[in-house]
C-alpha positions, 0 to 999 in steps of 0.5 A: 122756019127752015125745012131741014129744021123741022124735019130734024125737029121730027125726027127727034120728037119721033125717037123721044117718043119711042125711047119711052117705050124702050125706057119702060121695057129696060126698068121693068127688067129684074137684074138676075141674082148674083153672089156678092162677097162679104166687104170685112176686108176692104180696108186691106185691100186695094181701094180706089176712090172716086166722087163729085166734090172735093171733100166727098172723099173726106167723108165717105173714105177717108180713115179707109184710104188711111189704111189700104195698102193701095189707094188713090182718089180722083174728084169729078168736080170743082165743088162751084156751080157757076152760079154766084149766088153759091160762091158769095154764100161761101164768102168769095166774089166768084166761083173761080176764087171758090172753086180755087179754095175749094181746090185748096182744102181738099190738096190740104186733107188729103197732105194728113195720110201723110202716104202716097197715092197710087192716083191723084186727080181733080178733073175741074167740072163744074158743080151740078154740070155733070150730068152733061158730060158722063160720056167722055169722063165715063170713058176717061175713067176706064185707065184709072180703073185698069189700074190694079184697084180691087175695089172702086168707092163712089155715091150711091145713086140716090137723088141726093145730089145731082153730082152724086147720080152722075158720079154712081153712073159714071163709075158703074158704066166705065166699069161696063166698058173695062168689063167690054174690053175684056178687063175685070173691072173693079168691084162697086162698093158705095158710101152713104151721104144723104138721100130723101127717099122718104120724104126728109134728107137723112145723112150717112144712111144708105136708101133700100134698096133689094140689089145691095150688099149688106152694109159693113161698118169699120169703127174708127180707134180714138186715134182715126177720129182725130185725123178726120177731124182733122180731116173735115177741118180743113175744108173750112168752107164745107163746115155746115154741111160736114157738121152733119156727118159723124167721124166714129165710123164709115159705112160701106156696102157693094153697089146694086145694078140700078137702072139710071133710066128710071127714078131712084126711088119712088117719089120725085128726088131731093135736089130739084130744090137746088137750081132750075137747071138740073132737076129730076127729069132733067138729069133722067132725060141727060143719062138716058143720052149717055147711056144710048151714046155709051150702048151701055143700055142691056148694063145700066137703063 
Protein backbone atom coordinates (compact mmCIF):
# COMPACT_ATOMS: atom_id res chain seq x y z
CA UNK A 1 0.00 0.00 0.00
CA UNK A 2 1.44 3.45 -0.91
CA UNK A 3 2.76 5.41 2.06
CA UNK A 4 0.50 8.38 1.24
CA UNK A 5 -2.63 6.26 1.53
CA UNK A 6 -1.42 4.81 4.82
CA UNK A 7 -0.81 8.30 6.22
CA UNK A 8 -4.23 9.55 5.11
CA UNK A 9 -5.89 6.55 6.71
CA UNK A 10 -4.00 7.11 9.94
CA UNK A 11 -4.95 10.79 10.05
CA UNK A 12 -8.59 9.95 9.38
CA UNK A 13 -8.56 7.32 12.12
CA UNK A 14 -6.98 9.77 14.58
CA UNK A 15 -9.59 12.41 13.75
CA UNK A 16 -12.40 9.89 14.19
CA UNK A 17 -11.08 8.95 17.62
CA UNK A 18 -10.83 12.61 18.63
CA UNK A 19 -14.38 13.20 17.37
CA UNK A 20 -15.76 10.66 19.84
CA UNK A 21 -14.98 12.98 22.73
CA UNK A 22 -16.18 16.05 20.85
CA UNK A 23 -19.51 14.41 20.05
CA UNK A 24 -20.04 13.34 23.64
CA UNK A 25 -19.34 16.88 24.82
CA UNK A 26 -21.97 18.37 22.54
CA UNK A 27 -24.50 15.63 23.22
CA UNK A 28 -24.23 16.22 26.97
CA UNK A 29 -25.08 19.90 26.68
CA UNK A 30 -28.52 20.99 27.81
CA UNK A 31 -30.27 23.45 25.54
CA UNK A 32 -31.15 26.68 27.37
CA UNK A 33 -34.80 27.40 28.09
CA UNK A 34 -36.69 29.30 25.39
CA UNK A 35 -40.15 30.83 25.05
CA UNK A 36 -42.45 28.90 22.74
CA UNK A 37 -45.42 30.56 21.09
CA UNK A 38 -48.60 28.46 20.81
CA UNK A 39 -49.54 27.01 17.43
CA UNK A 40 -53.29 27.48 17.73
CA UNK A 41 -53.26 29.96 14.85
CA UNK A 42 -50.94 27.93 12.58
CA UNK A 43 -53.58 27.55 9.88
CA UNK A 44 -53.72 31.34 9.48
CA UNK A 45 -49.95 31.63 9.00
CA UNK A 46 -47.65 31.29 5.98
CA UNK A 47 -46.39 27.71 5.92
CA UNK A 48 -43.72 25.94 3.89
CA UNK A 49 -43.98 22.14 4.03
CA UNK A 50 -40.64 20.32 3.57
CA UNK A 51 -40.94 16.55 3.49
CA UNK A 52 -38.91 13.51 2.53
CA UNK A 53 -41.22 11.59 0.20
CA UNK A 54 -44.11 12.18 -2.19
CA UNK A 55 -47.23 11.68 0.00
CA UNK A 56 -45.56 12.84 3.24
CA UNK A 57 -46.87 16.36 2.70
CA UNK A 58 -50.43 15.02 2.49
CA UNK A 59 -50.08 12.86 5.59
CA UNK A 60 -48.67 15.74 7.58
CA UNK A 61 -50.49 18.79 6.32
CA UNK A 62 -53.00 18.13 3.55
CA UNK A 63 -55.68 20.19 5.27
CA UNK A 64 -53.26 22.77 6.65
CA UNK A 65 -52.10 23.53 3.10
CA UNK A 66 -55.71 24.14 2.08
CA UNK A 67 -56.22 26.54 5.00
CA UNK A 68 -53.00 28.57 5.13
CA UNK A 69 -53.07 31.92 3.31
CA UNK A 70 -49.64 31.22 1.83
CA UNK A 71 -48.11 27.80 1.45
CA UNK A 72 -45.54 25.81 -0.49
CA UNK A 73 -44.20 22.27 -0.72
CA UNK A 74 -40.68 20.94 -1.18
CA UNK A 75 -40.18 17.18 -1.49
CA UNK A 76 -36.58 16.09 -1.10
CA UNK A 77 -36.61 12.54 -2.54
CA UNK A 78 -38.37 10.69 -5.34
CA UNK A 79 -39.69 8.01 -2.98
CA UNK A 80 -38.04 5.21 -4.97
CA UNK A 81 -35.02 3.35 -3.55
CA UNK A 82 -32.49 2.13 -6.10
CA UNK A 83 -32.81 -1.43 -4.78
CA UNK A 84 -35.10 -2.99 -7.36
CA UNK A 85 -36.99 -5.11 -4.81
CA UNK A 86 -38.87 -1.98 -3.73
CA UNK A 87 -39.97 -1.20 -7.28
CA UNK A 88 -40.98 -4.81 -7.95
CA UNK A 89 -42.97 -4.90 -4.72
CA UNK A 90 -44.86 -1.82 -5.93
CA UNK A 91 -45.53 -3.43 -9.33
CA UNK A 92 -42.81 -1.76 -11.43
CA UNK A 93 -39.91 -3.17 -13.43
CA UNK A 94 -37.37 -0.67 -12.17
CA UNK A 95 -36.88 2.19 -9.73
CA UNK A 96 -37.02 4.86 -12.45
CA UNK A 97 -40.57 3.91 -13.46
CA UNK A 98 -41.50 3.73 -9.79
CA UNK A 99 -40.13 7.22 -9.15
CA UNK A 100 -42.04 8.64 -12.12
CA UNK A 101 -45.27 7.08 -10.87
CA UNK A 102 -44.74 8.57 -7.42
CA UNK A 103 -44.14 12.00 -8.96
CA UNK A 104 -47.39 11.79 -10.92
CA UNK A 105 -49.27 10.73 -7.80
CA UNK A 106 -47.95 13.71 -5.84
CA UNK A 107 -48.82 16.14 -8.63
CA UNK A 108 -52.36 14.78 -8.84
CA UNK A 109 -52.86 15.00 -5.07
CA UNK A 110 -51.56 18.56 -4.81
CA UNK A 111 -53.74 19.61 -7.76
CA UNK A 112 -56.78 18.79 -5.62
CA UNK A 113 -55.90 21.76 -3.43
CA UNK A 114 -56.97 23.96 -6.35
CA UNK A 115 -54.68 26.77 -5.29
CA UNK A 116 -51.36 28.28 -6.26
CA UNK A 117 -48.36 27.16 -4.26
CA UNK A 118 -45.79 29.82 -3.49
CA UNK A 119 -43.08 27.16 -3.75
CA UNK A 120 -43.43 23.76 -5.41
CA UNK A 121 -40.27 21.74 -5.83
CA UNK A 122 -39.20 18.10 -5.98
CA UNK A 123 -35.46 17.47 -5.67
CA UNK A 124 -35.69 13.84 -6.85
CA UNK A 125 -32.90 12.43 -4.67
CA UNK A 126 -33.21 8.65 -4.52
CA UNK A 127 -35.06 7.26 -1.54
CA UNK A 128 -32.76 6.12 1.31
CA UNK A 129 -29.89 8.29 0.03
CA UNK A 130 -30.81 11.64 1.55
CA UNK A 131 -28.41 11.25 4.49
CA UNK A 132 -25.52 11.37 2.02
CA UNK A 133 -26.73 14.68 0.52
CA UNK A 134 -27.39 16.74 3.66
CA UNK A 135 -24.90 19.55 2.98
CA UNK A 136 -25.96 20.55 -0.57
CA UNK A 137 -29.66 20.18 0.16
CA UNK A 138 -29.45 22.29 3.34
CA UNK A 139 -27.66 25.04 1.42
CA UNK A 140 -30.20 24.81 -1.39
CA UNK A 141 -33.10 25.12 1.05
CA UNK A 142 -31.91 28.42 2.50
CA UNK A 143 -33.36 30.51 -0.33
CA UNK A 144 -36.84 28.99 0.01
CA UNK A 145 -36.82 29.54 3.77
CA UNK A 146 -36.20 33.23 3.10
CA UNK A 147 -39.26 33.54 0.83
CA UNK A 148 -41.52 35.01 3.52
CA UNK A 149 -42.69 31.90 5.35
CA UNK A 150 -43.28 32.23 9.08
CA UNK A 151 -43.32 28.48 9.73
CA UNK A 152 -41.74 25.43 8.13
CA UNK A 153 -43.40 22.07 8.71
CA UNK A 154 -41.21 18.98 8.54
CA UNK A 155 -40.42 15.59 10.08
CA UNK A 156 -39.36 14.95 13.65
CA UNK A 157 -36.01 13.28 14.36
CA UNK A 158 -37.34 9.97 15.69
CA UNK A 159 -35.56 7.12 13.91
CA UNK A 160 -38.63 5.96 12.00
CA UNK A 161 -37.15 6.39 8.52
CA UNK A 162 -33.66 7.46 7.50
CA UNK A 163 -34.99 10.02 5.02
CA UNK A 164 -37.37 11.49 7.60
CA UNK A 165 -34.46 12.01 9.98
CA UNK A 166 -32.27 13.47 7.24
CA UNK A 167 -35.05 15.88 6.27
CA UNK A 168 -35.36 17.03 9.88
CA UNK A 169 -31.61 17.66 10.04
CA UNK A 170 -31.63 19.47 6.70
CA UNK A 171 -34.42 21.82 7.79
CA UNK A 172 -32.77 22.57 11.14
CA UNK A 173 -29.43 23.14 9.37
CA UNK A 174 -30.94 25.43 6.75
CA UNK A 175 -32.70 27.49 9.42
CA UNK A 176 -29.40 27.78 11.32
CA UNK A 177 -27.72 29.00 8.14
CA UNK A 178 -30.44 31.62 7.62
CA UNK A 179 -29.79 32.90 11.15
CA UNK A 180 -26.04 32.90 10.58
CA UNK A 181 -26.48 35.08 7.51
CA UNK A 182 -28.42 37.60 9.58
CA UNK A 183 -31.91 36.51 8.56
CA UNK A 184 -34.88 35.47 10.62
CA UNK A 185 -35.57 31.77 10.02
CA UNK A 186 -39.11 30.42 10.12
CA UNK A 187 -40.30 28.58 13.21
CA UNK A 188 -39.68 24.86 12.79
CA UNK A 189 -42.86 22.86 13.29
CA UNK A 190 -43.07 19.09 13.00
CA UNK A 191 -45.84 16.61 12.28
CA UNK A 192 -45.93 13.03 13.59
CA UNK A 193 -45.26 10.08 11.29
CA UNK A 194 -44.00 6.84 12.82
CA UNK A 195 -41.35 5.78 15.27
CA UNK A 196 -40.30 2.80 17.34
CA UNK A 197 -39.12 4.72 20.40
CA UNK A 198 -41.00 2.29 22.64
CA UNK A 199 -39.75 -0.81 20.85
CA UNK A 200 -42.67 -1.17 18.43
CA UNK A 201 -43.80 1.12 15.64
CA UNK A 202 -46.55 3.62 16.40
CA UNK A 203 -48.17 5.83 13.78
CA UNK A 204 -49.37 9.41 14.01
CA UNK A 205 -47.83 9.91 17.44
CA UNK A 206 -44.80 11.93 18.53
CA UNK A 207 -41.99 10.39 20.53
CA UNK A 208 -41.80 12.38 23.79
CA UNK A 209 -39.13 15.08 23.93
CA UNK A 210 -38.57 17.47 26.82
CA UNK A 211 -37.63 20.40 24.56
CA UNK A 212 -40.62 20.12 22.22
CA UNK A 213 -43.58 22.46 22.22
CA UNK A 214 -47.09 21.43 23.18
CA UNK A 215 -48.96 19.37 20.62
CA UNK A 216 -51.81 21.18 18.91
CA UNK A 217 -54.51 19.22 17.09
CA UNK A 218 -56.63 20.60 14.27
CA UNK A 219 -59.83 18.63 13.75
CA UNK A 220 -60.77 18.40 10.10
CA UNK A 221 -64.22 19.30 8.87
CA UNK A 222 -66.21 16.67 6.89
CA UNK A 223 -65.27 18.51 3.69
CA UNK A 224 -61.58 18.51 4.63
CA UNK A 225 -61.71 14.82 5.48
CA UNK A 226 -63.16 14.07 2.05
CA UNK A 227 -60.40 16.15 0.44
CA UNK A 228 -57.70 14.34 2.38
CA UNK A 229 -59.21 10.97 1.48
CA UNK A 230 -59.16 11.97 -2.18
CA UNK A 231 -55.53 13.07 -1.90
CA UNK A 232 -54.63 9.77 -0.24
CA UNK A 233 -56.36 7.92 -3.08
CA UNK A 234 -54.07 9.64 -5.60
CA UNK A 235 -51.11 7.83 -4.02
CA UNK A 236 -52.19 4.36 -5.10
CA UNK A 237 -48.69 2.89 -4.79
CA UNK A 238 -48.66 3.82 -1.10
CA UNK A 239 -52.14 2.68 -0.07
CA UNK A 240 -50.84 0.18 2.48
CA UNK A 241 -48.79 2.83 4.28
CA UNK A 242 -51.48 5.48 4.04
CA UNK A 243 -54.03 3.11 5.58
CA UNK A 244 -52.08 3.45 8.84
CA UNK A 245 -52.88 7.18 9.07
CA UNK A 246 -56.24 8.80 9.74
CA UNK A 247 -57.89 11.80 8.11
CA UNK A 248 -59.86 13.16 11.07
CA UNK A 249 -57.17 15.53 12.36
CA UNK A 250 -53.67 16.92 11.85
CA UNK A 251 -51.25 17.39 14.73
CA UNK A 252 -48.22 19.63 15.10
CA UNK A 253 -45.71 20.81 17.67
CA UNK A 254 -42.78 23.21 17.68
CA UNK A 255 -39.70 21.12 17.05
CA UNK A 256 -37.23 20.45 19.84
CA UNK A 257 -33.58 21.42 19.43
CA UNK A 258 -32.22 17.99 18.69
CA UNK A 259 -28.73 16.61 19.18
CA UNK A 260 -28.50 15.11 15.70
CA UNK A 261 -25.19 13.39 16.43
CA UNK A 262 -26.87 11.26 19.10
CA UNK A 263 -29.50 8.57 18.85
CA UNK A 264 -33.01 10.05 18.75
CA UNK A 265 -34.10 7.92 21.70
CA UNK A 266 -33.03 4.98 23.84
CA UNK A 267 -32.43 1.84 21.82
CA UNK A 268 -31.72 1.63 18.14
CA UNK A 269 -33.62 3.21 15.26
CA UNK A 270 -36.44 1.42 13.52
CA UNK A 271 -35.05 1.80 10.02
CA UNK A 272 -32.18 -0.61 10.68
CA UNK A 273 -34.43 -3.27 9.20
CA UNK A 274 -34.80 -1.56 5.81
CA UNK A 275 -31.40 -2.03 4.17
CA UNK A 276 -27.77 -2.47 5.26
CA UNK A 277 -26.75 0.58 3.23
CA UNK A 278 -28.27 2.98 5.77
CA UNK A 279 -28.35 1.93 9.41
CA UNK A 280 -28.50 4.11 12.49
CA UNK A 281 -24.73 3.96 12.84
CA UNK A 282 -24.16 4.90 9.19
CA UNK A 283 -26.78 7.66 9.41
CA UNK A 284 -25.20 9.25 12.48
CA UNK A 285 -21.74 9.14 10.89
CA UNK A 286 -23.08 10.92 7.80
CA UNK A 287 -24.95 13.44 9.96
CA UNK A 288 -21.85 14.21 12.02
CA UNK A 289 -19.74 14.82 8.92
CA UNK A 290 -22.44 17.10 7.45
CA UNK A 291 -22.77 19.10 10.67
CA UNK A 292 -18.99 19.47 10.76
CA UNK A 293 -18.83 20.61 7.13
CA UNK A 294 -21.60 23.16 7.70
CA UNK A 295 -19.84 24.35 10.87
CA UNK A 296 -23.02 23.90 12.91
CA UNK A 297 -21.71 21.83 15.81
CA UNK A 298 -22.95 24.28 18.44
CA UNK A 299 -26.44 24.37 16.96
CA UNK A 300 -27.01 20.77 15.87
CA UNK A 301 -24.50 18.30 17.28
